[in-house]
N, CA and C atoms as an extended XYZ file, in Angstrom:
453
Properties=species:S:1:pos:R:3:atomname:S:1:resname:S:1:resid:I:1 pbc="F F F"
N         0.744       -1.306        0.087 N   MET     1
C         0.156        0.108        0.336 CA  MET     1
C         0.773        0.999       -0.088 C   MET     1
N         0.891        1.994       -1.072 N   GLY     2
C         1.404        3.517       -1.188 CA  GLY     2
C         0.821        4.629       -0.208 C   GLY     2
N         1.830        5.512        0.204 N   TYR     3
C         1.273        6.541        0.790 CA  TYR     3
C         0.432        7.710       -0.318 C   TYR     3
N         0.118        8.187        0.146 N   HIS     4
C        -0.910        9.196       -0.301 CA  HIS     4
C        -0.695       10.572        0.328 C   HIS     4
N        -0.636       11.807        0.032 N   ALA     5
C        -0.734       13.270        0.792 CA  ALA     5
C        -1.576       13.990        0.344 C   ALA     5
N        -2.012       14.870        1.121 N   PHE     6
C        -2.827       15.769        0.915 CA  PHE     6
C        -2.029       17.280        1.543 C   PHE     6
N        -2.630       18.468        0.811 N   LEU     7
C        -2.504       19.831        1.329 CA  LEU     7
C        -3.157       20.010        2.604 C   LEU     7
N        -2.764       20.355        3.584 N   LEU     8
C        -3.821       21.207        4.563 CA  LEU     8
C        -3.241       22.537        4.855 C   LEU     8
N        -4.119       23.372        4.581 N   SER     9
C        -3.544       25.016        4.817 CA  SER     9
C        -4.638       25.266        5.830 C   SER     9
N        -3.870       26.587        6.663 N   ASP    10
C        -4.793       27.216        7.697 CA  ASP    10
C        -5.190       28.804        7.040 C   ASP    10
N        -6.226       28.794        7.372 N   THR    11
C        -6.440       30.232        6.935 CA  THR    11
C        -7.087       31.194        7.824 C   THR    11
N        -7.108       32.654        7.695 N   VAL    12
C        -7.503       33.532        8.787 CA  VAL    12
C        -8.859       33.123        8.664 C   VAL    12
N        -9.992       33.414       10.168 N   GLY    13
C       -10.749       33.591        9.767 CA  GLY    13
C       -11.377       34.830        9.180 C   GLY    13
N       -13.014       34.457        8.453 N   PHE    14
C       -13.982       35.528        7.871 CA  PHE    14
C       -14.110       36.578        9.470 C   PHE    14
N       -14.193       38.089        8.883 N   ILE    15
C       -14.543       38.950        9.417 CA  ILE    15
C       -15.908       39.366        9.212 C   ILE    15
N       -16.880       39.685        9.724 N   ARG    16
C       -18.079       40.318        9.499 CA  ARG    16
C       -17.920       41.452        8.873 C   ARG    16
N       -18.420       41.390        7.585 N   LYS    17
C       -18.669       42.899        7.058 CA  LYS    17
C       -17.262       43.067        6.780 C   LYS    17
N       -16.538       42.314        5.852 N   LEU    18
C       -14.482       42.725        5.778 CA  LEU    18
C       -15.309       44.016        4.803 C   LEU    18
N       -14.217       44.968        4.898 N   PRO    19
C       -14.337       46.472        3.971 CA  PRO    19
C       -13.402       45.667        2.700 C   PRO    19
N       -14.434       46.008        1.731 N   HIS    20
C       -13.775       45.351        0.188 CA  HIS    20
C       -11.944       45.860        0.110 C   HIS    20
N       -11.629       47.000        0.625 N   HIS    21
C       -10.497       47.367        0.281 CA  HIS    21
C        -9.339       46.142        1.212 C   HIS    21
N        -9.700       45.705        2.191 N   LEU    22
C        -9.109       44.471        2.823 CA  LEU    22
C        -9.089       43.228        2.347 C   LEU    22
N        -9.955       42.960        1.526 N   ILE    23
C        -9.993       41.571        0.598 CA  ILE    23
C        -8.861       41.450       -0.439 C   ILE    23
N        -8.291       42.674       -0.873 N   GLU    24
C        -6.978       42.445       -1.754 CA  GLU    24
C        -6.072       41.726       -0.524 C   GLU    24
N        -5.971       42.090        0.718 N   SER    25
C        -4.786       41.677        1.685 CA  SER    25
C        -5.306       40.002        1.662 C   SER    25
N        -6.579       39.978        1.563 N   PHE    26
C        -6.776       38.281        2.116 CA  PHE    26
C        -6.754       37.493        0.930 C   PHE    26
N        -6.375       38.008       -0.546 N   LYS    27
C        -6.524       37.539       -1.206 CA  LYS    27
C        -6.238       36.144       -1.855 C   LYS    27
N        -4.747       35.894       -1.003 N   SER    28
C        -3.989       34.388       -1.269 CA  SER    28
C        -5.079       33.852       -0.157 C   SER    28
N        -5.421       33.998        0.831 N   THR    29
C        -6.325       33.157        1.684 CA  THR    29
C        -7.827       32.925        0.774 C   THR    29
N        -8.350       33.937        0.301 N   LEU    30
C        -9.582       33.389       -0.152 CA  LEU    30
C        -9.389       32.685       -1.807 C   LEU    30
N        -8.015       32.615       -2.389 N   ASP    31
C        -7.786       31.831       -3.370 CA  ASP    31
C        -7.667       30.213       -2.965 C   ASP    31
N        -7.282       30.278       -2.123 N   GLU    32
C        -7.033       28.766       -1.260 CA  GLU    32
C        -8.362       28.478       -1.183 C   GLU    32
N        -9.145       28.742       -0.557 N   VAL    33
C       -10.504       28.467        0.015 CA  VAL    33
C       -11.299       28.699       -1.435 C   VAL    33
N       -11.130       28.690       -2.627 N   ARG    34
C       -11.957       28.422       -3.868 CA  ARG    34
C       -11.428       27.596       -4.788 C   ARG    34
N        -9.861       26.906       -4.105 N   GLU    35
C        -9.382       26.035       -4.753 CA  GLU    35
C        -9.351       24.686       -3.603 C   GLU    35
N        -9.679       25.003       -2.784 N   SER    36
C        -9.973       23.634       -1.644 CA  SER    36
C       -11.035       22.614       -2.452 C   SER    36
N       -10.314       21.164       -1.923 N   ASP    37
C       -11.383       20.182       -2.212 CA  ASP    37
C       -12.193       19.872       -1.237 C   ASP    37
N       -12.079       20.377        0.005 N   ILE    38
C       -12.803       19.985        1.286 CA  ILE    38
C       -12.340       21.429        2.829 C   ILE    38
N       -13.336       21.947        2.784 N   LEU    39
C       -12.939       22.870        4.195 CA  LEU    39
C       -13.477       22.241        5.417 C   LEU    39
N       -12.603       22.909        6.247 N   VAL    40
C       -12.572       22.539        7.640 CA  VAL    40
C       -13.165       23.639        8.212 C   VAL    40
N       -14.107       23.980        8.691 N   HIS    41
C       -14.749       24.926        9.206 CA  HIS    41
C       -14.765       24.792       10.946 C   HIS    41
N       -13.344       25.717       11.521 N   VAL    42
C       -13.861       25.365       12.878 CA  VAL    42
C       -14.519       26.096       13.802 C   VAL    42
N       -15.469       26.047       14.744 N   VAL    43
C       -16.323       27.400       15.248 CA  VAL    43
C       -16.506       27.199       17.042 C   VAL    43
N       -16.051       28.259       17.584 N   ASP    44
C       -15.784       28.118       18.810 CA  ASP    44
C       -17.285       28.194       19.472 C   ASP    44
N       -17.737       26.856       19.826 N   ILE    45
C       -18.936       26.509       20.073 CA  ILE    45
C       -19.882       27.381       21.540 C   ILE    45
N       -18.232       27.630       22.419 N   SER    46
C       -18.847       28.547       23.338 CA  SER    46
C       -19.127       29.726       23.338 C   SER    46
N       -18.655       30.536       22.368 N   HIS    47
C       -19.103       31.739       21.913 CA  HIS    47
C       -20.101       31.978       21.891 C   HIS    47
N       -21.161       33.086       22.212 N   PRO    48
C       -22.460       33.104       22.731 CA  PRO    48
C       -23.431       33.522       21.124 C   PRO    48
N       -22.245       33.762       20.090 N   GLN    49
C       -22.990       34.259       18.391 CA  GLN    49
C       -22.448       33.132       17.548 C   GLN    49
N       -22.012       31.990       18.372 N   HIS    50
C       -21.381       31.335       17.143 CA  HIS    50
C       -22.393       30.820       16.139 C   HIS    50
N       -23.666       30.781       16.347 N   GLU    51
C       -24.375       30.622       15.040 CA  GLU    51
C       -24.634       31.798       13.815 C   GLU    51
N       -24.440       32.700       14.567 N   ASP    52
C       -24.468       34.094       13.448 CA  ASP    52
C       -22.852       34.121       12.906 C   ASP    52
N       -21.826       33.917       13.549 N   GLN    53
C       -20.304       33.217       13.031 CA  GLN    53
C       -20.422       32.538       11.681 C   GLN    53
N       -21.495       31.378       12.023 N   ILE    54
C       -21.356       30.331       11.195 CA  ILE    54
C       -22.054       31.009        9.850 C   ILE    54
N       -23.329       31.614        9.832 N   ARG    55
C       -23.598       31.876        8.381 CA  ARG    55
C       -23.158       33.218        8.071 C   ARG    55
N       -22.306       33.725        8.464 N   THR    56
C       -21.496       35.166        7.820 CA  THR    56
C       -20.382       34.216        7.303 C   THR    56
N       -19.676       33.061        7.983 N   VAL    57
C       -18.483       32.433        7.067 CA  VAL    57
C       -19.417       31.544        5.519 C   VAL    57
N       -20.790       30.985        6.077 N   GLN    58
C       -21.056       30.555        4.709 CA  GLN    58
C       -21.691       31.832        3.915 C   GLN    58
N       -22.058       32.895        3.950 N   ASN    59
C       -22.405       33.612        3.556 CA  ASN    59
C       -20.995       34.542        2.698 C   ASN    59
N       -20.008       34.238        3.082 N   THR    60
C       -18.849       34.723        2.585 CA  THR    60
C       -18.382       33.563        1.706 C   THR    60
N       -18.442       32.284        1.793 N   LEU    61
C       -17.927       31.126        0.849 CA  LEU    61
C       -19.016       31.200       -0.468 C   LEU    61
N       -20.194       31.737        0.177 N   ASN    62
C       -20.997       31.461       -0.940 CA  ASN    62
C       -20.738       32.781       -2.093 C   ASN    62
N       -20.406       34.106       -1.379 N   GLU    63
C       -20.301       34.976       -2.313 CA  GLU    63
C       -18.942       34.534       -3.202 C   GLU    63
N       -17.802       33.855       -2.621 N   LEU    64
C       -17.077       33.417       -3.255 CA  LEU    64
C       -16.779       32.426       -4.343 C   LEU    64
N       -18.117       31.780       -4.600 N   GLY    65
C       -18.200       30.716       -5.250 CA  GLY    65
C       -17.708       29.763       -4.289 C   GLY    65
N       -17.333       29.535       -3.301 N   ALA    66
C       -16.831       28.460       -2.720 CA  ALA    66
C       -18.062       27.945       -1.578 C   ALA    66
N       -19.450       28.254       -1.395 N   GLY    67
C       -20.393       27.358       -1.127 CA  GLY    67
C       -20.356       26.117       -1.256 C   GLY    67
N       -20.902       25.514       -2.470 N   ASP    68
C       -20.541       24.090       -2.620 CA  ASP    68
C       -19.204       22.911       -2.217 C   ASP    68
N       -18.674       23.482       -1.674 N   ARG    69
C       -17.194       22.476       -1.228 CA  ARG    69
C       -17.795       21.811       -0.250 C   ARG    69
N       -17.080       20.688        0.199 N   THR    70
C       -17.532       19.777        0.509 CA  THR    70
C       -16.708       20.168        2.032 C   THR    70
N       -17.476       20.053        2.957 N   THR    71
C       -17.475       20.856        4.392 CA  THR    71
C       -17.273       20.030        5.132 C   THR    71
N       -16.465       20.315        6.398 N   LEU    72
C       -16.740       19.528        8.256 CA  LEU    72
C       -16.675       20.718        8.554 C   LEU    72
N       -17.560       20.938        9.742 N   MET    73
C       -17.230       21.622       10.365 CA  MET    73
C       -17.184       20.983       11.917 C   MET    73
N       -16.466       21.941       13.070 N   VAL    74
C       -15.856       21.244       14.011 CA  VAL    74
C       -15.981       22.460       14.640 C   VAL    74
N       -17.110       21.862       15.970 N   PHE    75
C       -17.037       22.524       16.845 CA  PHE    75
C       -16.218       22.456       18.262 C   PHE    75
N       -15.693       23.179       18.124 N   ASN    76
C       -14.187       23.415       19.341 CA  ASN    76
C       -14.994       23.765       20.835 C   ASN    76
N       -14.116       23.670       21.988 N   LYS    77
C       -14.391       24.173       23.250 CA  LYS    77
C       -15.799       23.590       23.390 C   LYS    77
N       -15.972       22.417       23.140 N   VAL    78
C       -16.906       21.744       23.909 CA  VAL    78
C       -17.100       21.525       25.458 C   VAL    78
N       -16.258       21.581       26.222 N   ASP    79
C       -15.362       21.435       27.344 CA  ASP    79
C       -15.928       23.256       28.104 C   ASP    79
N       -15.331       23.885       27.626 N   LEU    80
C       -16.421       25.422       28.112 CA  LEU    80
C       -17.726       25.409       27.842 C   LEU    80
N       -18.366       24.613       26.398 N   TYR    81
C       -19.948       24.756       26.445 CA  TYR    81
C       -20.359       24.412       27.493 C   TYR    81
N       -19.944       22.831       27.915 N   ARG    82
C       -20.628       22.759       28.686 CA  ARG    82
C       -20.137       23.318       30.143 C   ARG    82
N       -19.360       23.525       30.516 N   ASP    83
C       -19.211       24.304       31.997 CA  ASP    83
C       -20.273       25.589       31.939 C   ASP    83
N       -20.326       26.202       30.789 N   LYS    84
C       -21.069       27.663       30.834 CA  LYS    84
C       -22.687       26.745       30.698 C   LYS    84
N       -23.121       26.016       30.205 N   TYR    85
C       -24.562       25.490       29.810 CA  TYR    85
C       -24.994       24.234       30.847 C   TYR    85
N       -24.362       23.384       31.493 N   PHE    86
C       -24.535       22.095       32.331 CA  PHE    86
C       -24.472       22.347       33.442 C   PHE    86
N       -25.524       22.184       34.117 N   ASP    87
C       -25.085       22.261       35.559 CA  ASP    87
C       -25.082       21.092       35.929 C   ASP    87
N       -24.654       20.995       37.730 N   ASP    88
C       -24.107       19.592       38.393 CA  ASP    88
C       -25.391       18.808       38.569 C   ASP    88
N       -26.521       19.198       37.898 N   TYR    89
C       -27.760       17.918       38.480 CA  TYR    89
C       -28.041       17.169       37.055 C   TYR    89
N       -27.257       17.623       35.862 N   LEU    90
C       -27.720       16.654       34.962 CA  LEU    90
C       -26.537       15.541       35.093 C   LEU    90
N       -27.190       14.306       34.771 N   ASP    91
C       -26.474       12.932       34.805 CA  ASP    91
C       -25.475       12.749       33.227 C   ASP    91
N       -24.632       12.131       33.143 N   ASP    92
C       -23.794       11.820       32.149 CA  ASP    92
C       -24.989       11.460       30.995 C   ASP    92
N       -25.528       10.643       30.851 N   GLY    93
C       -26.490       10.142       29.829 CA  GLY    93
C       -27.247       11.625       29.176 C   GLY    93
N       -27.494       12.387       30.435 N   THR    94
C       -28.419       13.601       29.835 CA  THR    94
C       -27.303       14.261       28.911 C   THR    94
N       -26.415       14.587       29.388 N   LYS    95
C       -25.238       15.478       29.034 CA  LYS    95
C       -25.239       14.992       27.501 C   LYS    95
N       -24.783       13.587       27.450 N   LYS    96
C       -24.742       12.718       26.229 CA  LYS    96
C       -25.775       13.274       25.217 C   LYS    96
N       -26.938       13.283       25.459 N   GLU    97
C       -28.166       12.990       24.891 CA  GLU    97
C       -28.068       15.069       24.106 C   GLU    97
N       -27.480       15.759       25.186 N   ILE    98
C       -27.654       17.084       24.408 CA  ILE    98
C       -26.704       17.307       23.583 C   ILE    98
N       -25.607       16.734       23.707 N   MET    99
C       -24.663       17.149       22.720 CA  MET    99
C       -24.762       16.231       21.534 C   MET    99
N       -25.469       15.515       21.068 N   GLU   100
C       -25.879       14.668       20.032 CA  GLU   100
C       -27.213       15.195       19.630 C   GLU   100
N       -27.898       15.720       20.232 N   GLU   101
C       -28.992       17.027       19.695 CA  GLU   101
C       -28.404       18.061       18.910 C   GLU   101
N       -27.167       19.005       19.520 N   ILE   102
C       -26.540       19.808       18.993 CA  ILE   102
C       -26.101       19.451       17.575 C   ILE   102
N       -25.327       17.969       17.820 N   LYS   103
C       -24.651       17.681       16.462 CA  LYS   103
C       -25.480       17.784       15.506 C   LYS   103
N       -26.849       17.345       15.806 N   ASP   104
C       -28.328       16.946       14.477 CA  ASP   104
C       -28.708       18.459       14.145 C   ASP   104
N       -28.897       19.091       15.406 N   LYS   105
C       -29.037       20.677       15.074 CA  LYS   105
C       -28.417       21.298       13.810 C   LYS   105
N       -27.007       21.175       14.389 N   PHE   106
C       -26.099       21.945       12.702 CA  PHE   106
C       -26.077       21.210       11.902 C   PHE   106
N       -26.050       19.904       11.919 N   ASN   107
C       -26.409       19.013       10.446 CA  ASN   107
C       -27.662       19.199        9.818 C   ASN   107
N       -28.563       19.006       10.138 N   ASN   108
C       -29.861       19.703        9.526 CA  ASN   108
C       -29.582       20.906        9.382 C   ASN   108
N       -29.178       22.331       10.101 N   MET   109
C       -29.190       23.535        9.684 CA  MET   109
C       -28.359       24.063        8.794 C   MET   109
N       -26.885       23.197        8.606 N   PHE   110
C       -26.016       23.395        7.261 CA  PHE   110
C       -25.817       22.102        6.483 C   PHE   110
N       -26.574       21.173        6.894 N   ASN   111
C       -26.354       19.964        5.908 CA  ASN   111
C       -24.738       19.647        5.698 C   ASN   111
N       -23.784       19.854        6.465 N   PHE   112
C       -22.984       19.101        6.665 CA  PHE   112
C       -22.119       18.500        7.825 C   PHE   112
N       -21.318       17.103        7.875 N   PRO   113
C       -21.075       16.227        8.965 CA  PRO   113
C       -20.455       17.755        9.950 C   PRO   113
N       -20.769       17.445       10.783 N   ASN   114
C       -19.740       17.879       12.135 CA  ASN   114
C       -19.250       17.274       13.380 C   ASN   114
N       -18.202       17.630       13.855 N   VAL   115
C       -17.601       16.619       15.044 CA  VAL   115
C       -17.358       17.899       15.973 C   VAL   115
N       -17.795       17.497       17.374 N   LEU   116
C       -17.514       18.012       18.664 CA  LEU   116
C       -16.609       17.754       19.093 C   LEU   116
N       -15.482       18.840       19.323 N   ILE   117
C       -14.181       18.460       20.104 CA  ILE   117
C       -13.951       19.807       21.305 C   ILE   117
N       -12.293       19.176       21.968 N   SER   118
C       -11.986       20.258       22.974 CA  SER   118
C       -10.531       19.835       22.389 C   SER   118
N        -9.919       20.621       21.719 N   ALA   119
C        -8.753       20.822       21.852 CA  ALA   119
C        -7.678       20.832       22.924 C   ALA   119
N        -8.176       21.420       23.908 N   THR   120
C        -7.514       21.424       25.111 CA  THR   120
C        -7.173       20.062       25.944 C   THR   120
N        -8.472       19.831       26.173 N   ASN   121
C        -8.511       18.363       26.468 CA  ASN   121
C        -8.193       16.840       25.347 C   ASN   121
N        -8.328       17.205       24.392 N   LYS   122
C        -8.266       16.407       23.133 CA  LYS   122
C        -9.328       15.163       23.261 C   LYS   122
N       -10.502       15.799       23.549 N   GLU   123
C       -11.491       15.089       23.332 CA  GLU   123
C       -12.215       14.634       22.137 C   GLU   123
N       -12.263       13.933       21.479 N   ASN   124
C       -12.915       13.586       19.879 CA  ASN   124
C       -11.876       13.916       19.214 C   ASN   124
N       -10.835       14.120       19.355 N   ILE   125
C        -9.632       14.278       18.225 CA  ILE   125
C        -9.301       12.836       17.284 C   ILE   125
N        -9.600       11.511       17.921 N   ASP   126
C        -9.808       10.652       16.927 CA  ASP   126
C       -10.816       10.907       16.459 C   ASP   126
N       -12.124       10.979       16.557 N   GLN   127
C       -12.992       11.107       16.121 CA  GLN   127
C       -12.721       12.216       14.718 C   GLN   127
N       -12.488       13.114       15.086 N   LEU   128
C       -12.035       14.262       14.012 CA  LEU   128
C       -10.976       13.821       12.976 C   LEU   128
N       -10.198       13.251       13.432 N   ARG   129
C        -9.100       12.353       12.493 CA  ARG   129
C        -9.852       11.573       11.559 C   ARG   129
N       -10.388       10.951       11.928 N   GLU   130
C       -11.168        9.645       10.963 CA  GLU   130
C       -12.434        9.828       10.296 C   GLU   130
N       -12.780       11.105       10.946 N   THR   131
C       -14.044       11.841        9.997 CA  THR   131
C       -13.374       12.364        8.701 C   THR   131
N       -12.191       13.131        9.225 N   LEU   132
C       -11.526       14.204        8.044 CA  LEU   132
C       -10.711       12.918        6.973 C   LEU   132
N       -10.326       12.093        7.702 N   ARG   133
C        -9.585       11.073        6.870 CA  ARG   133
C       -10.862       10.062        5.533 C   ARG   133
N       -11.844        9.992        6.448 N   ALA   134
C       -12.847        9.197        5.302 CA  ALA   134
C       -13.585       10.336        4.287 C   ALA   134
N       -13.323       11.492        4.763 N   MET   135
C       -13.617       12.528        3.886 CA  MET   135
C       -12.636       12.514        2.498 C   MET   135
N       -11.240       12.551        2.747 N   ILE   136
C       -10.240       13.005        1.972 CA  ILE   136
C       -10.136       11.509        0.883 C   ILE   136
N       -10.540       10.748        1.666 N   ILE   137
C       -10.512        9.324        0.694 CA  ILE   137
C       -11.828        9.477       -0.235 C   ILE   137
N       -12.740       10.059        0.427 N   GLU   138
C       -14.236        9.620       -0.676 CA  GLU   138
C       -13.417       11.230       -1.892 C   GLU   138
N       -13.239       12.012       -1.472 N   GLU   139
C       -12.521       13.335       -2.364 CA  GLU   139
C       -11.994       12.602       -3.335 C   GLU   139
N       -10.824       11.763       -2.778 N   TYR   140
C        -9.750       11.364       -3.658 CA  TYR   140
C       -10.402       10.285       -4.925 C   TYR   140
N       -11.201        9.494       -4.220 N   LYS   141
C       -12.235        8.432       -5.260 CA  LYS   141
C       -12.653        9.487       -6.229 C   LYS   141
N       -13.316       10.477       -5.776 N   VAL   142
C       -14.092       10.772       -7.060 CA  VAL   142
C       -13.315       11.793       -8.219 C   VAL   142
N       -11.925       12.607       -7.536 N   ARG   143
C       -10.897       12.750       -8.362 CA  ARG   143
C       -10.103       12.031       -9.032 C   ARG   143
N        -9.593       10.740       -8.337 N   TYR   144
C        -8.990       10.057       -9.578 CA  TYR   144
C        -9.339        8.401       -8.983 C   TYR   144
N       -10.353        8.446       -9.706 N   PRO   145
C       -11.256        6.909       -9.661 CA  PRO   145
C       -10.496        5.772       -9.950 C   PRO   145
N        -9.510        6.202      -11.060 N   PHE   146
C        -8.696        4.879      -11.841 CA  PHE   146
C        -7.485        4.570      -10.948 C   PHE   146
N        -7.358        5.194       -9.708 N   GLN   147
C        -6.351        4.965       -8.595 CA  GLN   147
C        -6.751        4.680       -7.467 C   GLN   147
N        -8.414        4.596       -7.527 N   VAL   148
C        -8.603        4.075       -6.105 CA  VAL   148
C        -8.127        2.071       -5.485 C   VAL   148
N        -8.115        1.776       -6.911 N   LYS   149
C        -7.660        0.496       -6.477 CA  LYS   149
C        -6.056        0.137       -5.874 C   LYS   149
N        -5.522        1.579       -5.507 N   SER   150
C        -4.251        1.165       -5.192 CA  SER   150
C        -4.496        1.312       -3.589 C   SER   150
N        -5.243        1.886       -3.214 N   TRP   151
C        -5.389        2.329       -1.595 CA  TRP   151
C        -5.561        1.094       -1.070 C   TRP   151
C-alpha cells in the first residue's frame, strides 16, 4: 500500500462585513478557499454568537463561489460550552444526549457533517481524524477514480 498525501493549510477567519479594500490583503487566503476540495470550518461553540458567525462564514463562502465545497464543521471548546450551560444536576446520559442533539441540529441547519471537540482536552480528536480521513478518501475517489484500487 503506497502513501498518499494531501495539502492542509490554515486560513484566517472571516470577519463580518470585511471592507472591500481589505479583501486584496486576504486574496491568497480567498484563493486557497476557492481551490480547496474540503473545507474544515472550526467554530468556537462556547461563543454566544457562534450561529451568527457560522452564517457569516457561509455567506462569505457563497459570495466567493465556494459555498458548494465539501465541508466538515468542527465545533471546538465543547468543554467550555458544557461548563457554561450544563449544571451539576445533569447526569452523564442526559449530557451526552444534549450533545448529540446539538450535532443533529447543526447537521440539519447546514447539511454538513460535524464533530464536537475540545482541542485543550483532546476530546474527540480521534473522531475528528477519522471523519476527515474518510472525507479525504471519498474526495480522492471522485478526483482519481482510476487510482482507487491502489488504496
